[in-house]
The first five atom37 places (N, CA, C, CB, O) and aatype in JSON, in Angstrom:
{
  "aatype": [12, 15, 11, 9, 12, 1, 15, 19, 11, 1, 3, 10, 1, 16, 12, 15, 10, 7, 10, 7, 0, 9, 3, 11, 6, 9, 6, 18, 17, 5, 11, 11, 2, 15, 16, 3, 11, 15, 16, 11, 11, 1, 10, 6, 1, 10, 8, 0, 0, 11, 5, 5, 10, 9, 6, 2, 14, 6, 5, 15, 11, 3, 10, 12, 6, 11, 10, 11],
  "atom_mask": [
    [1, 1, 1, 1, 1],
    [1, 1, 1, 1, 1],
    [1, 1, 1, 1, 1],
    [1, 1, 1, 1, 1],
    [1, 1, 1, 1, 1],
    [1, 1, 1, 1, 1],
    [1, 1, 1, 1, 1],
    [1, 1, 1, 1, 1],
    [1, 1, 1, 1, 1],
    [1, 1, 1, 1, 1],
    [1, 1, 1, 1, 1],
    [1, 1, 1, 1, 1],
    [1, 1, 1, 1, 1],
    [1, 1, 1, 1, 1],
    [1, 1, 1, 1, 1],
    [1, 1, 1, 1, 1],
    [1, 1, 1, 1, 1],
    [1, 1, 1, 0, 1],
    [1, 1, 1, 1, 1],
    [1, 1, 1, 0, 1],
    [1, 1, 1, 1, 1],
    [1, 1, 1, 1, 1],
    [1, 1, 1, 1, 1],
    [1, 1, 1, 1, 1],
    [1, 1, 1, 1, 1],
    [1, 1, 1, 1, 1],
    [1, 1, 1, 1, 1],
    [1, 1, 1, 1, 1],
    [1, 1, 1, 1, 1],
    [1, 1, 1, 1, 1],
    [1, 1, 1, 1, 1],
    [1, 1, 1, 1, 1],
    [1, 1, 1, 1, 1],
    [1, 1, 1, 1, 1],
    [1, 1, 1, 1, 1],
    [1, 1, 1, 1, 1],
    [1, 1, 1, 1, 1],
    [1, 1, 1, 1, 1],
    [1, 1, 1, 1, 1],
    [1, 1, 1, 1, 1],
    [1, 1, 1, 1, 1],
    [1, 1, 1, 1, 1],
    [1, 1, 1, 1, 1],
    [1, 1, 1, 1, 1],
    [1, 1, 1, 1, 1],
    [1, 1, 1, 1, 1],
    [1, 1, 1, 1, 1],
    [1, 1, 1, 1, 1],
    [1, 1, 1, 1, 1],
    [1, 1, 1, 1, 1],
    [1, 1, 1, 1, 1],
    [1, 1, 1, 1, 1],
    [1, 1, 1, 1, 1],
    [1, 1, 1, 1, 1],
    [1, 1, 1, 1, 1],
    [1, 1, 1, 1, 1],
    [1, 1, 1, 1, 1],
    [1, 1, 1, 1, 1],
    [1, 1, 1, 1, 1],
    [1, 1, 1, 1, 1],
    [1, 1, 1, 1, 1],
    [1, 1, 1, 1, 1],
    [1, 1, 1, 1, 1],
    [1, 1, 1, 1, 1],
    [1, 1, 1, 1, 1],
    [1, 1, 1, 1, 1],
    [1, 1, 1, 1, 1],
    [1, 1, 1, 1, 1]
  ],
  "atom_positions": [
    [[0.93, -1.29, -0.24], [0.08, 0.21, -0.08], [1.27, 1.15, -0.22], [-0.83, 0.52, 1.59], [2.48, 1.1, 0.0]],
    [[0.4, 2.02, -0.68], [1.28, 3.48, -1.02], [1.18, 4.4, 0.1], [0.7, 4.36, -2.39], [0.08, 4.45, 0.64]],
    [[1.89, 4.97, 0.45], [1.95, 6.47, 1.34], [0.77, 7.08, 1.51], [2.78, 7.6, 0.72], [0.03, 7.02, 2.49]],
    [[0.58, 7.9, 0.1], [-0.87, 8.52, -0.21], [-2.2, 7.74, 0.37], [-1.04, 8.58, -1.84], [-3.0, 8.27, 1.14]],
    [[-2.32, 6.3, -0.17], [-3.25, 5.99, -0.18], [-3.81, 5.41, 1.37], [-3.2, 5.28, -1.25], [-4.93, 5.61, 1.83]],
    [[-2.81, 4.73, 1.93], [-1.91, 4.97, 3.84], [-3.05, 6.3, 4.0], [0.66, 5.74, 3.99], [-4.27, 6.24, 4.11]],
    [[-2.21, 7.41, 3.97], [-2.64, 8.93, 4.04], [-4.3, 9.04, 4.22], [-2.13, 9.76, 2.53], [-4.9, 9.39, 5.24]],
    [[-5.0, 8.55, 2.63], [-6.13, 8.75, 2.79], [-7.36, 7.83, 3.35], [-6.25, 9.1, 1.83], [-8.54, 8.05, 3.61]],
    [[-6.38, 6.54, 3.43], [-7.75, 5.88, 4.39], [-7.48, 6.19, 5.61], [-8.02, 4.22, 4.42], [-8.32, 5.61, 6.3]],
    [[-6.49, 7.04, 6.53], [-6.15, 7.48, 7.82], [-7.38, 8.59, 8.01], [-4.52, 8.1, 7.91], [-8.12, 8.65, 9.0]],
    [[-7.43, 9.45, 6.83], [-8.27, 10.45, 6.79], [-9.81, 10.22, 6.73], [-7.89, 11.14, 5.8], [-10.58, 10.94, 7.35]],
    [[-10.2, 9.2, 5.98], [-10.99, 8.7, 5.87], [-11.81, 8.18, 7.26], [-10.56, 8.01, 5.06], [-13.04, 8.18, 7.27]],
    [[-11.13, 7.79, 8.24], [-11.69, 6.82, 9.44], [-11.48, 7.93, 10.02], [-11.02, 5.33, 10.05], [-12.31, 7.85, 10.92]],
    [[-10.83, 9.19, 10.2], [-11.25, 10.35, 11.09], [-12.12, 10.46, 10.81], [-10.78, 11.47, 11.19], [-12.93, 10.07, 11.66]],
    [[-12.78, 11.08, 9.42], [-13.7, 11.42, 9.31], [-15.22, 11.07, 9.28], [-13.37, 11.72, 8.79], [-16.2, 11.82, 9.28]],
    [[-15.1, 9.72, 9.26], [-15.96, 8.88, 9.86], [-16.65, 8.48, 11.31], [-15.51, 8.13, 9.56], [-17.56, 7.73, 11.66]],
    [[-15.82, 9.28, 11.91], [-16.19, 9.38, 13.19], [-17.1, 10.23, 13.67], [-15.3, 9.56, 13.8], [-17.76, 10.0, 14.68]],
    [[-17.2, 11.37, 12.92], [-18.21, 12.11, 13.13], [-17.75, 13.31, 13.82], [0.0, 0.0, 0.0], [-16.67, 13.14, 14.37]],
    [[-18.25, 14.47, 13.94], [-17.91, 15.88, 14.45], [-17.91, 15.81, 16.25], [-19.2, 17.07, 13.78], [-17.03, 16.24, 17.0]],
    [[-18.84, 15.31, 16.51], [-18.85, 14.75, 18.2], [-17.53, 14.29, 18.34], [0.0, 0.0, 0.0], [-16.73, 15.05, 18.9]],
    [[-17.27, 13.58, 18.08], [-16.39, 12.79, 18.43], [-14.89, 12.73, 18.05], [-16.9, 11.88, 18.18], [-14.01, 12.02, 18.55]],
    [[-14.77, 13.81, 16.84], [-13.66, 14.26, 16.49], [-13.46, 15.67, 17.58], [-13.72, 14.51, 14.85], [-12.3, 15.78, 17.97]],
    [[-14.12, 16.4, 17.95], [-14.45, 17.4, 18.79], [-13.17, 16.81, 20.38], [-16.54, 17.35, 19.04], [-12.26, 17.25, 21.08]],
    [[-13.83, 15.8, 20.2], [-13.78, 15.15, 21.87], [-12.17, 14.72, 21.65], [-15.12, 13.44, 22.35], [-11.34, 15.03, 22.5]],
    [[-11.87, 14.12, 20.63], [-10.42, 13.25, 20.36], [-9.73, 14.61, 20.5], [-10.12, 12.24, 18.63], [-8.86, 14.76, 21.36]],
    [[-10.06, 15.56, 19.72], [-9.05, 16.98, 19.92], [-8.57, 17.41, 20.93], [-9.51, 18.08, 19.64], [-7.38, 17.63, 21.18]],
    [[-9.81, 17.62, 21.79], [-9.84, 18.36, 23.22], [-8.81, 16.84, 24.38], [-12.19, 18.72, 23.84], [-8.13, 16.93, 25.4]],
    [[-9.08, 16.0, 23.76], [-8.52, 14.83, 24.53], [-6.91, 15.19, 24.48], [-8.95, 13.23, 23.8], [-6.31, 15.44, 25.53]],
    [[-6.05, 15.2, 22.82], [-5.13, 15.5, 22.52], [-4.35, 16.54, 22.96], [-5.29, 15.48, 21.7], [-3.16, 16.35, 23.22]],
    [[-5.09, 18.04, 23.1], [-4.54, 19.36, 23.48], [-4.54, 18.85, 25.01], [-5.52, 20.88, 23.03], [-3.32, 18.87, 25.2]],
    [[-4.93, 18.55, 25.86], [-4.94, 18.38, 27.37], [-3.69, 17.52, 27.52], [-6.37, 17.65, 28.01], [-3.12, 17.56, 28.61]],
    [[-3.18, 16.7, 26.5], [-2.05, 15.72, 26.9], [-0.53, 16.55, 27.09], [-1.92, 14.5, 25.6], [0.54, 16.2, 27.6]],
    [[-0.88, 17.49, 26.6], [0.57, 18.31, 26.09], [2.07, 18.51, 25.92], [0.6, 18.97, 26.44], [3.04, 19.21, 26.24]],
    [[1.58, 17.28, 25.11], [2.71, 16.29, 24.39], [3.19, 17.24, 22.94], [1.85, 14.45, 23.86], [2.39, 17.93, 22.3]],
    [[4.37, 17.11, 22.67], [4.9, 17.72, 21.93], [5.64, 17.03, 20.83], [5.49, 18.42, 22.59], [6.12, 17.72, 19.93]],
    [[5.84, 15.27, 20.8], [5.95, 14.39, 19.99], [5.25, 14.31, 18.46], [5.65, 13.5, 20.72], [4.04, 14.19, 18.25]],
    [[6.04, 14.38, 17.72], [5.3, 14.41, 16.09], [4.29, 13.62, 15.9], [6.19, 13.97, 14.9], [3.35, 14.25, 15.42]],
    [[4.01, 12.37, 16.09], [2.79, 11.78, 15.94], [1.35, 12.65, 16.29], [2.91, 10.6, 16.77], [0.42, 13.04, 15.59]],
    [[1.75, 12.78, 18.09], [0.6, 13.83, 18.34], [-0.27, 15.01, 17.31], [1.22, 14.6, 19.29], [-1.41, 15.21, 16.89]],
    [[1.41, 15.75, 17.24], [1.2, 16.95, 16.17], [0.68, 16.72, 14.76], [2.5, 17.61, 15.93], [0.42, 17.62, 13.96]],
    [[0.52, 14.92, 14.47], [0.03, 14.88, 13.02], [-1.34, 14.37, 13.12], [0.91, 13.95, 12.03], [-2.23, 14.31, 12.27]],
    [[-1.3, 13.98, 14.5], [-2.99, 13.14, 14.7], [-3.95, 14.63, 14.72], [-3.26, 11.95, 16.73], [-4.85, 14.91, 13.93]],
    [[-3.44, 15.42, 15.85], [-3.98, 16.66, 15.6], [-4.05, 17.67, 14.21], [-3.4, 17.25, 16.48], [-4.89, 18.55, 14.02]],
    [[-3.17, 17.39, 13.51], [-3.37, 17.97, 12.27], [-4.45, 17.52, 11.58], [-2.34, 17.85, 11.52], [-5.24, 18.22, 10.94]],
    [[-4.47, 16.16, 11.74], [-5.5, 15.23, 10.63], [-6.95, 15.55, 11.38], [-5.09, 13.15, 10.57], [-7.89, 15.51, 10.59]],
    [[-7.25, 15.8, 12.55], [-8.63, 15.73, 13.3], [-8.61, 17.01, 12.8], [-8.87, 15.39, 15.03], [-9.23, 16.82, 11.76]],
    [[-8.26, 18.48, 12.8], [-8.79, 19.47, 12.25], [-9.01, 20.08, 11.4], [-8.68, 19.9, 12.46], [-9.63, 21.13, 11.25]],
    [[-8.01, 18.83, 10.18], [-8.48, 18.93, 8.38], [-9.75, 18.13, 8.28], [-7.22, 18.12, 7.12], [-10.46, 18.48, 7.34]],
    [[-10.22, 17.12, 9.05], [-11.15, 16.31, 9.01], [-12.23, 17.05, 9.28], [-10.98, 15.28, 9.76], [-13.16, 17.12, 8.47]],
    [[-12.23, 17.88, 10.81], [-13.38, 18.56, 11.07], [-13.33, 19.63, 10.13], [-13.54, 18.99, 12.46], [-14.53, 19.83, 9.96]],
    [[-12.93, 20.19, 9.63], [-12.65, 21.83, 8.54], [-13.61, 20.86, 7.18], [-10.05, 22.45, 7.9], [-14.6, 21.48, 6.79]],
    [[-13.47, 19.93, 6.7], [-14.27, 19.26, 5.62], [-15.3, 18.97, 5.61], [-13.99, 18.4, 5.28], [-16.06, 18.93, 4.64]],
    [[-15.62, 18.58, 7.34], [-16.65, 18.22, 7.11], [-18.09, 19.11, 7.54], [-16.48, 17.08, 7.58], [-19.28, 18.82, 7.44]],
    [[-17.32, 20.42, 8.11], [-18.04, 21.9, 8.21], [-18.37, 21.95, 6.87], [-17.11, 23.29, 8.73], [-19.4, 21.55, 6.32]],
    [[-17.13, 22.6, 6.26], [-17.29, 23.18, 4.77], [-17.81, 22.45, 3.61], [-16.09, 23.56, 4.3], [-17.86, 23.12, 2.58]],
    [[-18.22, 21.16, 3.54], [-18.2, 20.34, 2.42], [-19.06, 19.11, 3.24], [-16.54, 19.98, 1.77], [-18.53, 18.02, 3.05]],
    [[-19.77, 19.08, 3.75], [-20.73, 17.78, 4.08], [-21.08, 16.74, 3.29], [-21.88, 18.12, 4.39], [-21.0, 15.54, 3.55]],
    [[-21.55, 17.42, 2.07], [-22.09, 16.37, 1.04], [-20.92, 15.59, 0.18], [-23.08, 17.17, -0.04], [-20.96, 14.39, -0.12]],
    [[-19.82, 16.55, -0.18], [-18.71, 15.76, -0.75], [-18.05, 14.61, 0.18], [-17.63, 16.77, -1.14], [-17.82, 13.46, -0.19]],
    [[-17.77, 15.21, 1.6], [-17.27, 14.46, 2.6], [-17.92, 12.96, 2.59], [-17.51, 15.21, 3.9], [-17.38, 11.86, 2.71]],
    [[-19.22, 13.33, 2.39], [-20.01, 11.9, 2.55], [-20.09, 11.07, 1.33], [-21.5, 12.1, 2.98], [-20.45, 9.89, 1.31]],
    [[-19.73, 11.76, 0.34], [-19.63, 10.85, -1.18], [-18.27, 10.05, -1.03], [-19.52, 11.97, -2.81], [-17.94, 8.86, -1.12]],
    [[-17.68, 11.17, -0.76], [-16.04, 10.18, -0.44], [-16.01, 9.05, 0.23], [-14.95, 10.87, 0.43], [-15.66, 7.99, -0.28]],
    [[-16.47, 9.22, 1.79], [-16.39, 8.54, 2.33], [-17.18, 7.15, 1.87], [-16.53, 9.13, 3.26], [-16.82, 5.99, 2.08]],
    [[-18.12, 7.52, 1.34], [-19.0, 6.45, 0.23], [-18.08, 5.52, -0.59], [-19.92, 7.36, -1.0], [-18.0, 4.3, -0.47]],
    [[-17.35, 6.35, -1.51], [-16.85, 5.61, -2.51], [-15.56, 4.94, -2.31], [-16.78, 6.37, -3.55], [-15.29, 4.02, -3.09]],
    [[-14.66, 5.28, -1.32], [-13.29, 5.01, -0.98], [-13.77, 3.68, 0.38], [-12.3, 6.75, -0.38], [-12.89, 3.0, 0.91]],
    [[-14.87, 3.56, 0.64], [-15.29, 1.97, 1.73], [-14.87, 1.04, 0.92], [-17.1, 1.5, 2.16], [-14.96, -0.14, 1.24]]
  ]
}
């Protein structure tokens, strides 16, 4: 599996959580005050998924259905 496809699948899993779960997870990771690279990347993916779900809910839903 290519790195790009792995990244897309990771983002898709994040988006499928829904806004409520994404908000809770963002809050959890921000409270940790961890500065390691994996935590920063996870928060970055969560924020991007949240933004896409808010700005483009229809397109996000279609994408999730296509890639399942």
